[in-house]
Steps between C-alpha positions, in 0.01 A plus 500: 500500500648831395547765754292737299194338656598629841374847570774725633449635848362854525781759500430586861522137620855419391666753736284359782611146416863613485459679833349191661789284385762761587371569852468132576849416376642802682358376829619143441850611404506742792437205728759283328774764477438623851605158619816515286602838634425396857700180448800709398467757779336361814389134486853374563488671841134437586463137394862374488674694780739220601677492163796692363361815327577379146384146581182649647448689174548176308238329717251785456556491124439124517150564638469763224582232242236267644235735364628437150483124553124530555447710187498206251232326706299821497550522123367145453196540725404854401579431134273194493204672661567831324473322164188316614313764704640832383773751581306730735396247766853373547645850516270585790609185684871567445467853638326381817757225561800726449364785710394269781841335521682834499276643770565189712878547466455839665348322801760222531681444829879526471775254588540672835138416585438148364844380397535280190124504441533859373698423182278195438186716507676756282582229245139374488367849430767550238376183328148645490638821347684308231198282419281809456752687287544193279139541395481880498734595220351289221144604572577870531688531171249281315202701620651807334646321195168334418302823538732739323553645156719259301699782344602627845502173692864537601431842649182409687631165622813668633297694757443200730877452474547841658344346810841350578691831520194667654494233770875530543465878517225478760677236711837672486343840558318389815813330634714800413260736678492281809878463518531877464259589783557211741813418698662170402387325817137610454500393136648161591256450787165604353543746212557229240148367565322815378549444123370143530189607691429770239441220251157437653378846397653468154324169438159653578566774242625247245198274541258789460655588163567146376142384564369780276642367172355244260646173375715496186289489179752271330467254789119519484509410131738210559288374791185511284673299226623248755147461641362433151762228444441319828242270344791328328674416827669668797755771435863422579643674806681822400829369641490195271421711195761765567779249562405302192458786255704787648804338661739697275329825601527406868876444458538832317311681777716336767820595320374854443443537874855410606677832443190702581438329833859458622609852411198654670561340837872571486434866418221559754540245784863389508623856448364584848736239646798583279478876536467490879759227575765539228466856372450663840173664402235562766172310495309822435722590203461157341122507542478848347702391197263209437208737555619738227587218263156342548328830417690522169431130438127563539515785248694319226308171492201634300744667259679169438159332459397759239830450317433125485176579315701686236807281448404168661529323834827321421722800408405688817545191716838415345624855555408481868669162551821609330498834680454360850784252443736773384400726790595265783868594533426877489215437744731362769776751427261790551360343818850447639565875476278556805352805329124543518490650150694211350286247687185661362651488151594134540153394614307725261682397181473136603124532549451690174671214315299249699183681391583426136452132586217535746275734298442284189495180708126515577387529138778268378399216731125553449542482123674161520205300633144407403221661703386188688859425608635856515476550878673164557766549233598856587499426875698175471761654271542802727482339842693178445788714377484707818606196705830482314537875447355747751472261794869427549637823351549699826607179676758410233625858481541519879678161509735605218582820684566303818726249320695733271468842661462648152209597274665347191342152537161665553537703181597184309195324643267768360687502167451123466127549556498772234660266248237235571221754446656623177499144366140430609353822358726477195347168392142608577254617236382858496144521636410867457252442215316209661126509552439361851169344399673338203786329682427131456563207728841444348603859544440593138252753372166470331478557129405860548781579739821669400605859435149594396366377829694771678221741408239290676406495862566189706 
């Protein structure tokens, strides 16, 4: 069925749909990144006080990595039901789970109160966060991609991607404000809890907006076709179909995520450890540098998304992967200077280059998969990669710093990831002209799809 049969959403509805996805992803990433920043700054003292400071940081980053381990399971569960029941219902559930877990972290007793039970409870809540985020990303970007104008899909779909820097900006900003106004002992005793408890209010706002949007029209069409075919037998589970027909696309998505995911957590999470322990920069200075870089990151992502509509997803993505690999040695050299200006430059340029990968990623991954397996395929490709990429990145970087006392192995680690991403995206097919309603079960397009389909709505 050609996409021309799907009526485009009213002009006023698309910004509302984008806003619903953006606000929801911002809140979820705020919750997720807040944990990462707290792991770098305070959890080593609050939950692992008996360890050497660097070992305590390693242990807190280990609980940070646990959240990534739960993301593939979230991708499988949310992907399955998102392809069966719809994008909107699962996005509401993911927001409630993430916000509830984050709020509960703000109420956790510390090691001083309950001993080893404290890090165990922290780990359990981190697992809930990871499970929820594993299902959030795919649904949020698909809700926009399947509503939007095909000619500007890269631009519109990049807006949910800005939820990551917006969440980072919000989390880092709240922590930076608290560290600026509170003495270190007050922040370590109770101040760190405030950002986690704020999540409860943010979730209420996010739910109010997210519940106001409608289901994707492309999904509704696909669901109606599936219902009409059910007389011929039960439909295969989305996971079976996506693995059978889209396994190459899943591998491409996983490879594409390597440089994007690893570089991001090195630039935004590990830098807090490196700058404060090796470069002699204060905690406040490091947080402010990430804050400024995240603001620029937020601003450039839609621009990269718009560029991908003009020249293609692959060229923009390849530029970002090559750029972030080449930037790693200057990144650490600038950080080592101890200068706030140079640290801001290091983080900001790194995040601008990261944005060239992250912005087209939403449309790129959505365009790879058929509608009835799209939530599963995009989520599996993105979240399974995160286990090997983002999950261990701060942990590996911290361990390399501990073993070698030099940033060189860390830079080589990111460069290796960049090479892997260049290969994966290099062998992929360009997807910019694809009609989402015309992507078949095998990942091809319907007869009417192609460059002409770019003028249609999905």
